[in-house]
C-alpha positions as CSV (number, residue, x, y, z in Angstrom):
1,X,0.4,-5.6,-8.8
2,X,-0.7,-6.5,-12.2
3,X,1.2,-3.6,-13.9
4,X,4.7,-4.9,-15.1
5,X,5.9,-2.8,-18.2
6,X,9.1,-3.5,-20.5
7,X,12.3,-1.9,-20.9
8,X,12.0,0.7,-24.1
9,X,8.0,0.1,-23.5
10,X,6.2,3.5,-24.6
11,X,3.8,5.2,-22.7
12,X,2.2,9.0,-22.9
13,X,1.7,11.3,-20.5
14,X,0.1,14.5,-20.7
15,X,1.2,15.0,-24.3
16,X,4.5,13.4,-23.8
17,X,5.9,10.3,-25.0
18,X,8.6,8.7,-22.6
19,X,9.8,5.3,-22.7
20,X,10.9,2.7,-19.0
21,X,14.4,2.9,-18.4
22,X,17.0,-0.4,-18.0
23,X,17.9,-1.0,-14.9
24,X,22.0,-0.2,-14.6
25,X,22.7,-3.5,-12.5
26,X,20.1,-6.0,-14.6
27,X,19.7,-6.3,-18.3
28,X,16.1,-6.1,-20.4
29,X,14.9,-5.5,-16.4
30,X,12.8,-1.5,-16.0
31,X,14.4,0.3,-13.6
32,X,12.3,0.0,-10.5
33,X,12.6,1.1,-6.9
34,X,10.1,-0.9,-4.9
35,X,9.0,0.6,-1.5
36,X,6.5,-0.1,1.3
37,X,3.4,1.9,-0.8
38,X,4.2,0.8,-4.5
39,X,7.3,0.5,-7.0
40,X,8.9,3.5,-9.0
41,X,9.5,3.4,-12.4
42,X,12.3,5.6,-14.2
43,X,10.9,7.4,-17.2
44,X,13.3,9.0,-20.3
45,X,11.6,11.1,-22.4
46,X,11.8,10.3,-26.0
47,X,12.2,14.1,-27.0
48,X,14.5,16.0,-24.4
49,X,12.7,18.5,-22.6
50,X,13.9,21.0,-20.2
51,X,11.8,19.0,-17.2
52,X,14.2,16.3,-17.8
53,X,13.6,12.3,-16.8
54,X,10.3,11.5,-14.8
55,X,9.7,8.8,-12.0
56,X,6.5,7.0,-12.0
57,X,5.0,6.3,-8.7
58,X,2.9,3.0,-9.1
59,X,0.8,2.4,-6.2
60,X,-0.4,-0.9,-4.7
61,X,-4.4,-1.2,-4.8
62,X,-4.5,-0.4,-0.8
63,X,-2.8,2.9,-1.2
64,X,-4.6,4.1,-4.1
65,X,-6.3,7.2,-3.0
66,X,-8.4,9.7,-4.6
67,X,-7.3,12.6,-2.2
68,X,-3.6,12.0,-3.8
69,X,-4.8,14.9,-6.2
70,X,-5.7,17.2,-3.2
71,X,-2.6,16.4,-1.4
72,X,-0.2,16.7,-4.5
73,X,-1.4,20.2,-5.2
74,X,-0.6,21.2,-1.4
75,X,2.6,19.6,-1.4
76,X,3.4,21.3,-4.9
77,X,3.9,24.8,-2.6
78,X,7.1,23.0,-0.7
79,X,9.1,21.9,-4.1
80,X,11.2,24.7,-3.7
81,X,12.4,23.9,-0.5
82,X,16.3,22.0,-0.3
83,X,15.6,18.7,-0.3
84,X,12.2,18.4,-1.4
85,X,12.1,18.3,-5.4
86,X,9.9,15.0,-5.4
87,X,6.9,17.5,-3.8
88,X,6.4,18.7,-7.7
89,X,4.5,16.2,-8.9
90,X,1.5,15.4,-10.9
91,X,-1.6,12.6,-10.6
92,X,-2.6,10.5,-13.1
93,X,-6.9,10.8,-13.0
94,X,-9.3,9.6,-15.2
95,X,-10.4,13.6,-16.1
96,X,-6.5,14.1,-17.1
97,X,-5.7,10.8,-18.8
98,X,-8.4,8.6,-19.7
99,X,-7.0,6.9,-22.6
100,X,-4.0,6.0,-20.2
101,X,-6.3,4.7,-17.4
102,X,-8.1,2.4,-19.7
103,X,-5.0,0.9,-21.2
104,X,-3.1,0.6,-17.8
105,X,-5.8,0.3,-14.8
106,X,-2.7,0.2,-12.3
107,X,-2.0,3.4,-12.9
108,X,-5.1,5.1,-11.4
109,X,-4.1,7.5,-8.6
110,X,-0.3,6.9,-9.6
111,X,2.4,10.2,-9.4
112,X,4.8,11.3,-12.0
113,X,8.0,13.5,-10.1
114,X,11.1,14.6,-11.2
115,X,14.0,11.6,-11.3
116,X,16.6,11.7,-8.8
117,X,19.7,10.2,-9.5
118,X,22.2,8.5,-7.0
119,X,22.0,6.0,-4.3
120,X,19.9,5.7,-1.4
121,X,21.5,5.9,2.3
122,X,20.7,2.2,3.0
123,X,22.8,1.7,0.2
124,X,25.7,3.0,1.2
125,X,25.2,1.3,4.5
126,X,24.6,-2.7,3.1
127,X,27.9,-1.9,0.7
128,X,29.5,-0.3,3.5
129,X,30.6,2.1,1.1
130,X,33.8,4.2,2.3
131,X,33.3,8.0,2.7
132,X,35.9,10.7,3.8
133,X,35.5,12.7,6.5
134,X,34.8,15.5,4.3
135,X,32.0,13.7,2.2
136,X,30.3,12.3,5.9
137,X,30.3,16.1,6.9
138,X,29.4,17.3,4.2
139,X,26.3,14.5,3.9
140,X,25.2,15.7,7.3
141,X,25.2,19.6,7.0
142,X,22.8,19.3,4.0
143,X,20.7,17.0,5.4
144,X,20.4,19.0,8.8
145,X,19.7,22.0,6.7
146,X,17.2,20.2,4.9
147,X,15.1,18.9,8.2
148,X,16.2,22.2,9.7
149,X,14.1,24.2,7.0
150,X,11.3,21.8,7.6
151,X,11.0,22.5,10.8
152,X,11.3,25.7,10.5
153,X,8.0,25.9,8.9
154,X,6.4,23.1,10.5
155,X,7.3,20.3,8.3
156,X,8.2,16.8,9.3
157,X,8.4,14.0,7.1
158,X,7.5,11.8,9.5
159,X,9.1,8.5,8.1
160,X,12.5,8.8,8.1
161,X,14.6,6.0,6.8
162,X,17.6,5.1,4.8
163,X,15.2,4.2,1.9
164,X,13.8,7.3,1.9
165,X,17.2,9.7,1.4
166,X,19.3,9.9,-1.7
167,X,22.4,11.1,-2.0
168,X,22.9,13.1,-5.8
169,X,26.1,14.3,-4.2
170,X,27.4,11.1,-4.6
171,X,26.9,10.7,-8.1
172,X,27.6,14.5,-9.1
173,X,30.9,16.8,-8.7
174,X,28.6,19.6,-8.7
175,X,25.2,20.5,-8.2
176,X,22.7,22.2,-10.3
177,X,20.3,24.8,-9.6
178,X,17.3,23.7,-7.5
179,X,19.2,20.8,-6.7
180,X,20.4,19.6,-2.9
181,X,23.1,17.3,-2.1
182,X,20.5,15.6,0.2
183,X,16.6,14.7,-1.2
184,X,13.9,13.2,0.6
185,X,11.2,10.9,-1.3
186,X,8.3,9.0,0.2
187,X,6.9,12.0,1.1
188,X,2.7,11.2,1.1
189,X,2.7,11.0,4.8
190,X,4.8,14.4,5.4
191,X,3.2,16.5,8.1
192,X,2.0,20.3,7.1
193,X,-0.2,23.0,9.1
194,X,-2.0,23.0,5.9
195,X,-2.8,19.1,5.6
196,X,-4.5,16.6,7.2
197,X,-3.3,13.6,9.4
198,X,-3.7,10.8,6.7
199,X,-5.8,7.8,7.6
200,X,-2.5,5.1,7.8
201,X,0.1,6.7,9.4
202,X,3.4,5.0,9.0
203,X,5.0,3.9,12.8
204,X,8.9,4.4,11.5
205,X,10.7,2.4,9.9
206,X,13.3,-0.5,11.6
207,X,16.4,1.0,13.0
208,X,14.9,4.6,13.4
209,X,12.1,4.2,15.5
210,X,11.9,5.0,18.9
211,X,10.3,2.4,21.1
212,X,9.9,4.8,23.7
213,X,8.4,7.8,21.3
214,X,6.0,6.1,19.1
215,X,2.7,5.6,19.0
216,X,0.5,2.6,18.0
217,X,-1.5,5.0,15.7
218,X,1.9,6.4,13.9
219,X,3.6,9.8,14.6
220,X,2.6,12.5,12.5
221,X,3.3,16.1,14.4
222,X,6.0,18.8,13.3
223,X,8.5,16.9,16.0
224,X,8.1,13.4,14.5
225,X,11.4,13.8,12.6
226,X,13.6,14.6,15.7
227,X,14.9,11.1,17.0
228,X,15.3,9.4,13.7
229,X,16.7,12.6,11.8
230,X,19.1,12.3,14.4
231,X,20.2,8.8,14.4
232,X,20.5,9.3,10.6
233,X,22.9,12.1,11.4
234,X,24.4,10.3,13.6
235,X,25.3,7.3,11.3
236,X,26.5,10.2,8.6
237,X,29.0,11.6,10.6
238,X,30.5,7.9,12.0
239,X,30.5,7.0,8.8
240,X,33.9,7.6,8.3
241,X,35.2,5.6,10.9
242,X,35.9,2.0,9.4
243,X,35.2,0.5,13.1
244,X,31.2,2.1,12.5
245,X,31.1,0.4,8.9
246,X,32.3,-3.0,10.6
247,X,29.6,-2.8,13.0
248,X,26.4,-1.6,11.0
249,X,23.7,-4.3,11.1
250,X,22.4,-4.3,7.8
251,X,20.0,-2.2,6.5
252,X,20.5,0.1,9.0
253,X,23.3,0.7,11.7
254,X,21.5,-0.4,14.8
255,X,19.4,-3.5,14.8
256,X,15.8,-2.5,15.2
257,X,15.7,-4.5,18.5
258,X,18.7,-2.2,19.8
259,X,17.2,1.4,19.5
260,X,17.8,3.2,23.0
261,X,18.9,0.0,24.3
262,X,22.5,-0.2,26.6
263,X,24.3,-1.8,23.3
264,X,27.8,-1.9,22.0
265,X,27.2,-0.7,18.1
266,X,26.0,2.6,20.1
267,X,28.9,2.7,22.3
268,X,31.1,2.7,19.2
269,X,29.3,5.0,17.2
270,X,29.0,7.5,20.3
271,X,32.9,7.1,20.8
272,X,33.5,8.0,17.3
273,X,31.6,10.9,17.2
274,X,33.1,11.7,20.5
275,X,36.6,11.6,18.7
276,X,35.9,12.9,15.3
277,X,33.7,15.6,15.9
278,X,33.9,16.4,19.7
279,X,32.0,16.1,22.7
280,X,29.0,18.8,21.7
281,X,28.0,16.7,18.8
282,X,28.4,13.3,20.5
283,X,25.9,15.0,23.7
284,X,23.3,15.8,21.2
285,X,23.3,12.3,20.1
286,X,23.6,10.9,23.8
287,X,21.0,13.6,24.6
288,X,18.1,12.0,22.1
289,X,19.0,8.2,22.8
290,X,18.2,8.6,26.5
291,X,15.4,10.8,25.5
292,X,11.7,10.1,26.6
293,X,9.5,12.9,24.3
294,X,10.4,14.1,21.0
295,X,9.7,17.2,21.9
296,X,12.7,16.8,24.4
297,X,14.8,15.9,21.4
298,X,17.4,18.7,20.1
299,X,16.0,20.7,17.6
300,X,17.9,20.0,14.1
301,X,18.6,23.6,14.1
302,X,20.8,22.8,17.0
303,X,22.3,20.1,15.2
304,X,23.1,22.4,12.1
305,X,24.7,24.9,14.4
306,X,27.0,22.4,15.8
307,X,28.0,21.2,12.5
308,X,28.9,24.3,10.2
309,X,31.2,24.6,13.5
310,X,32.6,21.3,13.1
311,X,36.2,21.3,11.9
312,X,36.7,18.4,8.7
313,X,40.3,19.1,9.0
314,X,40.3,18.2,13.1
315,X,42.3,14.9,13.9
316,X,40.5,12.6,15.3
317,X,41.2,12.7,19.5
318,X,42.2,9.2,20.8
319,X,40.8,7.4,23.5
320,X,41.7,8.5,26.8
321,X,41.9,5.4,29.2
322,X,40.5,7.7,32.0
323,X,38.1,9.2,30.3
324,X,34.2,7.3,29.2
325,X,33.6,9.2,26.1
326,X,30.2,7.5,26.4
327,X,29.6,8.5,29.9
328,X,31.1,12.4,29.3
329,X,28.7,12.9,26.2
330,X,25.7,11.4,28.0
331,X,26.8,14.1,30.4
332,X,27.5,17.0,28.3
333,X,25.7,19.8,29.6
334,X,23.0,21.1,26.7
335,X,23.6,24.1,24.5
336,X,21.4,26.9,24.7
337,X,19.7,27.7,21.7
338,X,16.9,30.2,20.4
339,X,13.2,28.6,20.2
340,X,11.9,31.3,18.2
341,X,10.9,35.2,18.2
342,X,9.3,36.1,21.8
343,X,8.7,39.0,23.4
344,X,11.2,40.4,25.8
345,X,11.5,37.7,28.7
346,X,9.1,35.5,27.7
347,X,9.7,31.8,27.2
348,X,8.1,29.2,24.7
349,X,5.8,26.4,26.3
350,X,8.3,23.6,25.5
351,X,11.6,25.2,27.5
352,X,9.4,26.6,30.4
353,X,8.4,22.7,30.6
354,X,11.7,21.5,30.5
355,X,12.7,24.1,33.2
356,X,10.5,23.0,34.9
357,X,10.8,19.7,35.4
358,X,14.8,20.6,36.3
359,X,13.6,23.1,39.3
360,X,11.7,20.4,40.4
361,X,14.6,18.1,40.4
362,X,16.5,20.9,42.2
363,X,13.9,20.7,44.9
364,X,13.9,16.9,45.2
365,X,17.7,17.5,45.7
366,X,17.7,20.1,48.1
367,X,14.7,18.3,50.2
368,X,17.3,15.0,50.2
369,X,19.9,17.9,51.8
370,X,22.2,17.7,48.5
371,X,22.2,21.6,48.1
372,X,25.4,22.1,46.0
373,X,23.7,19.6,43.4
374,X,21.0,21.5,43.7
375,X,22.3,24.8,43.5
376,X,24.2,23.6,39.9
377,X,20.6,23.0,38.5
378,X,19.4,26.3,39.8
379,X,22.2,28.2,38.2
380,X,21.9,26.4,34.7
381,X,18.0,27.0,34.2
382,X,18.8,30.6,35.2
383,X,21.5,31.0,32.8
384,X,19.1,30.3,29.7
385,X,16.1,32.3,30.8
386,X,16.4,36.3,29.7
387,X,17.1,38.3,32.6
388,X,13.9,40.4,32.5
389,X,11.9,37.4,33.0
390,X,10.2,36.6,36.3
391,X,11.1,33.5,36.7
392,X,15.0,33.9,36.4
393,X,14.4,36.7,38.8
394,X,13.4,34.4,41.5
395,X,15.7,31.8,40.6
396,X,18.6,34.7,41.2
397,X,16.9,35.1,44.8
398,X,16.9,30.8,45.6
399,X,20.3,30.7,44.6
400,X,21.3,33.6,46.7
401,X,19.7,32.2,50.0
402,X,21.0,28.5,49.0
403,X,24.6,29.8,48.7
404,X,24.2,31.1,52.2
405,X,22.5,28.5,53.8
406,X,25.8,26.1,52.0
407,X,27.4,28.6,53.9
408,X,26.3,28.4,57.3
409,X,26.1,24.7,57.2
410,X,30.0,24.4,56.1
411,X,30.9,27.0,58.9
412,X,28.8,24.9,61.5
413,X,30.7,21.8,60.2
414,X,34.0,23.6,61.0
415,X,33.3,24.2,64.4
416,X,32.0,20.8,65.0
417,X,35.4,19.5,63.6
418,X,37.4,21.9,65.9
419,X,35.2,20.5,68.7
420,X,36.4,16.9,67.8
421,X,39.0,15.4,69.5
422,X,42.1,15.3,67.9
423,X,42.2,12.0,67.3
424,X,39.0,12.0,65.2
425,X,39.7,15.2,63.4
426,X,43.2,13.6,62.1
427,X,41.2,10.7,60.6
428,X,38.4,12.8,58.7
429,X,39.7,14.3,55.1
430,X,38.8,16.0,52.4
431,X,39.4,19.3,50.8
432,X,37.9,21.5,53.5
433,X,39.9,19.8,56.3
434,X,43.1,20.6,54.3
435,X,41.7,24.5,53.9
436,X,40.8,24.6,57.1
437,X,44.4,23.5,58.7
438,X,45.9,25.4,56.5
439,X,44.7,28.6,57.3
440,X,45.6,27.3,61.0
441,X,48.9,27.0,60.3
442,X,49.2,30.2,58.2
443,X,47.3,32.1,61.4
444,X,49.7,30.4,64.0
445,X,52.8,31.8,61.6
446,X,51.4,35.2,61.4
447,X,50.2,36.0,64.7
448,X,53.4,34.1,66.5
449,X,51.2,31.3,68.6
450,X,48.5,29.0,68.8
451,X,46.9,30.1,71.7
452,X,45.7,32.8,70.0
453,X,43.9,30.7,67.0
454,X,41.8,29.2,69.6
455,X,40.7,32.4,70.8
456,X,39.9,33.4,67.6
457,X,37.9,30.4,67.0
458,X,36.4,30.7,70.5
459,X,35.3,34.8,69.5
460,X,34.1,33.3,66.0
461,X,31.4,31.2,67.7
462,X,29.2,34.2,68.1
463,X,29.3,35.2,64.7
464,X,28.5,31.3,63.3
465,X,25.7,31.3,66.0
466,X,24.0,34.3,64.3
467,X,25.0,33.4,60.7
468,X,23.1,29.9,61.5
469,X,20.1,32.0,63.3
470,X,20.2,34.2,59.6
471,X,20.1,30.8,57.1
472,X,17.2,29.6,59.2
473,X,15.5,33.0,59.0
474,X,16.4,32.9,55.1
475,X,15.4,29.4,54.7
476,X,11.8,30.4,56.0
477,X,11.7,33.5,53.4
478,X,13.0,30.8,50.8
479,X,10.1,28.2,51.6
480,X,7.8,31.6,51.1
481,X,9.6,32.6,47.6
482,X,9.2,28.9,46.4
483,X,5.8,28.9,47.4
484,X,5.3,32.6,45.0
485,X,7.4,30.5,42.3
486,X,5.0,27.6,42.9
487,X,2.1,30.1,42.5
488,X,4.0,31.9,39.8
489,X,4.5,29.0,37.5
490,X,0.8,27.5,38.1
491,X,-0.1,30.8,36.6
492,X,2.2,30.8,33.9
493,X,1.2,27.4,32.7
494,X,-2.6,28.2,33.6
495,X,-1.8,31.3,31.0
496,X,-0.1,28.9,28.8
497,X,-2.9,26.3,28.3
498,X,-5.7,29.1,28.1
499,X,-3.7,30.4,25.3
500,X,-3.3,27.3,23.7
501,X,-7.3,26.4,24.0
502,X,-7.8,30.0,22.4
503,X,-4.9,28.8,19.6
504,X,-7.1,25.2,19.4
505,X,-10.3,27.3,19.4
506,X,-8.8,29.2,16.4
507,X,-7.5,26.3,14.8
508,X,-10.8,24.5,14.8
509,X,-13.0,27.2,13.5
510,X,-10.2,27.7,10.8
511,X,-10.2,24.3,10.0
512,X,-14.1,24.4,10.1
513,X,-13.8,27.3,7.7
514,X,-11.7,25.6,5.3
515,X,-13.9,22.3,5.5
516,X,-17.0,24.3,4.7
517,X,-14.9,26.4,1.9
518,X,-13.9,22.4,0.7
519,X,-17.5,21.2,0.8
520,X,-18.5,24.9,-1.1
521,X,-15.9,24.0,-3.7
522,X,-16.6,20.6,-4.0
523,X,-20.3,21.5,-4.4
524,X,-19.2,23.4,-7.1
525,X,-17.1,21.5,-9.0
526,X,-19.5,18.6,-8.9
527,X,-22.1,21.2,-10.2
528,X,-19.6,22.3,-12.9
529,X,-19.2,18.8,-13.6
530,X,-22.5,17.8,-13.9
531,X,-23.1,21.2,-16.2
532,X,-20.1,20.0,-18.3
533,X,-21.6,16.2,-18.4
534,X,-24.6,17.4,-19.0
535,X,-23.3,19.8,-22.2
536,X,-21.0,16.5,-23.3
537,X,-24.1,15.1,-24.0
538,X,-26.5,17.4,-25.4
539,X,-23.5,18.1,-27.4
540,X,-23.4,14.2,-28.4
541,X,-26.8,14.1,-29.2
542,X,-26.6,17.1,-31.6
543,X,-23.6,15.6,-33.3
544,X,-25.8,12.1,-33.4
545,X,-29.1,13.8,-34.8
546,X,-27.0,14.3,-38.6
547,X,-25.6,10.8,-38.7
548,X,-29.1,9.5,-37.3
549,X,-31.2,11.0,-40.3
550,X,-28.8,9.8,-42.9
551,X,-29.0,6.7,-41.4
552,X,-32.6,6.9,-41.6
553,X,-32.4,7.8,-44.9
554,X,-30.5,4.8,-45.8
555,X,-32.3,2.6,-44.6
556,X,-35.5,4.2,-46.7
557,X,-33.5,3.8,-49.3
558,X,-32.3,0.5,-48.9
559,X,-36.1,-0.5,-48.1
560,X,-36.8,1.0,-51.0
561,X,-34.3,-1.0,-53.0
562,X,-35.4,-4.0,-51.4
563,X,-39.2,-3.6,-52.0
564,X,-38.2,-2.9,-56.0
565,X,-36.0,-6.0,-56.3
566,X,-39.0,-7.8,-54.3
567,X,-41.1,-6.6,-56.9
568,X,-38.7,-7.2,-60.0
569,X,-38.2,-10.6,-58.6
570,X,-42.4,-11.3,-58.5
571,X,-42.7,-9.8,-62.2
572,X,-40.1,-11.8,-63.5
573,X,-41.8,-14.9,-61.3
574,X,-45.0,-13.8,-63.1
575,X,-43.8,-13.7,-65.8
576,X,-41.9,-17.0,-66.1
577,X,-45.3,-18.7,-64.8
578,X,-46.8,-17.0,-67.2
579,X,-44.5,-18.3,-70.1
580,X,-44.1,-21.7,-68.3
581,X,-48.0,-21.8,-68.3
582,X,-48.2,-20.3,-72.1
583,X,-45.4,-23.5,-72.8
584,X,-47.5,-25.9,-71.4
585,X,-50.7,-24.8,-73.0
586,X,-48.8,-24.8,-75.8
587,X,-47.3,-28.2,-75.6
588,X,-50.6,-29.5,-74.3
589,X,-52.2,-28.1,-77.7
590,X,-49.5,-29.5,-79.7
591,X,-50.4,-32.8,-78.0
592,X,-53.7,-32.6,-78.7
593,X,-53.4,-32.0,-82.1
594,X,-50.6,-34.6,-83.4
595,X,-52.9,-36.9,-80.7
596,X,-56.4,-35.3,-82.7
597,X,-53.8,-36.1,-86.2
598,X,-52.9,-39.8,-85.3
599,X,-56.5,-40.3,-84.3
600,X,-57.7,-39.1,-87.9
601,X,-54.9,-40.5,-89.5
602,X,-55.8,-43.6,-87.6
603,X,-59.2,-42.6,-88.6
604,X,-58.6,-43.2,-92.3
605,X,-56.7,-46.1,-91.7
606,X,-59.3,-47.4,-90.7
607,X,-61.6,-46.5,-92.9
608,X,-59.4,-47.7,-95.9
609,X,-59.0,-50.9,-94.6
610,X,-62.8,-51.2,-94.5
611,X,-63.1,-49.8,-97.6
612,X,-60.3,-52.3,-99.0
613,X,-61.9,-55.2,-97.3
614,X,-65.9,-54.5,-98.4
615,X,-64.7,-54.1,-101.9
616,X,-62.6,-57.4,-101.5
617,X,-66.0,-59.0,-100.5
618,X,-68.1,-57.6,-103.1
619,X,-66.0,-58.3,-106.0
620,X,-66.0,-62.1,-105.6
621,X,-69.5,-61.9,-105.0
622,X,-70.1,-60.0,-108.4
623,X,-67.9,-62.2,-110.2
624,X,-69.8,-65.2,-108.7
625,X,-73.1,-63.9,-109.4
626,X,-71.9,-62.9,-113.1
627,X,-70.9,-66.4,-113.9
628,X,-74.0,-67.7,-112.7
């Protein structure tokens, strides 16, 4: 990621100027928290506003998605829920933040949201920070409230872990309106009824992901938080125990390879919760740890109810060497909680599937001859069903028949015991034997003799045989009723499957209608954008025309000036050439005149010389001729 801001560097988003904050533990380093998808920087407004400090989440290139705009619009409706303050967000887009993106390309589809002050739960675990009982219970209750409110609306974070939970409670003595003791972050992969499954879904974070319940394609449903949320709640509840803090692995309490495996850390944690908060809460953790499917894990409403009843002033119970808290928590009976508002006598499909599995287990126990254990399972299922439910009424008949069978079997065992030799009977022990002996002794004392006791026993054999015959008859009727029960269960399952199919068809129809509406909206938006761009182009053309005419006019003037300048230069050149020519002519004329003058002078001189020569020749000759 090439985006590297500096402390105090100014940035303007949405018309407001911010500066990047400084890390409290690293001077001159911007306050940034790095996550799986990107880095979150702290933004401090230059002018204090009601919106307060902001967080700027800059995504890595492979997580920059244009659908972040649509996602943020949908998440905004959940910002008022406790713990989901980060759903109040604004996305940086070219349409709204063009100048900013032209300068910072890496801010494409970055998200601006409220800054939440406080350490993460991972920070608490890494630092092994000491928290008191009251603080731990308060944090666990707050997290359970957040997750329960989300679950009731079909929401799930889908990547719960220590780094994604911030604890404002640990830096504030009181929480203002709109804040929670626990806040969730990194909500981009959140599940909601009005959201579509992301292209990439996290498979869970190390130390909090279930190896049995996770899928290679990732978890994305309204059940996705149940395992990781339960582990986080257990960590918070156990953190008041020094032994738990000392046993923590690192960024999470459990080593990733230990999750849902027999390990010492689980034994330490579940024992600590059992001692500090009671067997019921420890049983919730044990049921999650041993679970095979997310929808079988306790709901967060169940966790919240148990935590609201927990006593923060209760002293920790010391382990009894005769008791194993881990095993006791693992076999704790589940608490019966409501699963939503249903019509009278109805049971939600998830609970019905669980009850059917338990009934099947009871049948297997019954087939193996373990009638008492089967009766306990039947009764436990019957206690959870509404009294007017048809399955509950069938179970009433099944339990009555099973009780009769158990009573008949006990009578037969009693008869066999009396028919055995004395030495064999003496060797046999157990509660039933003691009970029969006590009854026999009492009968002897009352009636005054042993013979009368044996005669009464002999007289009761006929009644025992009748009871055995009745038990056989009841067993046949029981088989018929079980068959009817199976048919009723099959009918209910078929009805539920048909109902789910109808709901799925409705959901598909709603999804198709929504997609069609979104496509039409996208078409309208594209048409509006095209019209807007066309209008902007026309406006720019109109705005450019005066400037173009002015430029053309200026060009014409410049050309005219250039032509005039060139003409003046040509005229000047012509004048200069003419002047030079005239000067040359004058010079030539002058030279010619001078030459003519010189020539004339030479001619005159020559003539004078010739005249003088002639004169000198003539005079001597004349004199000579005169002498003669």
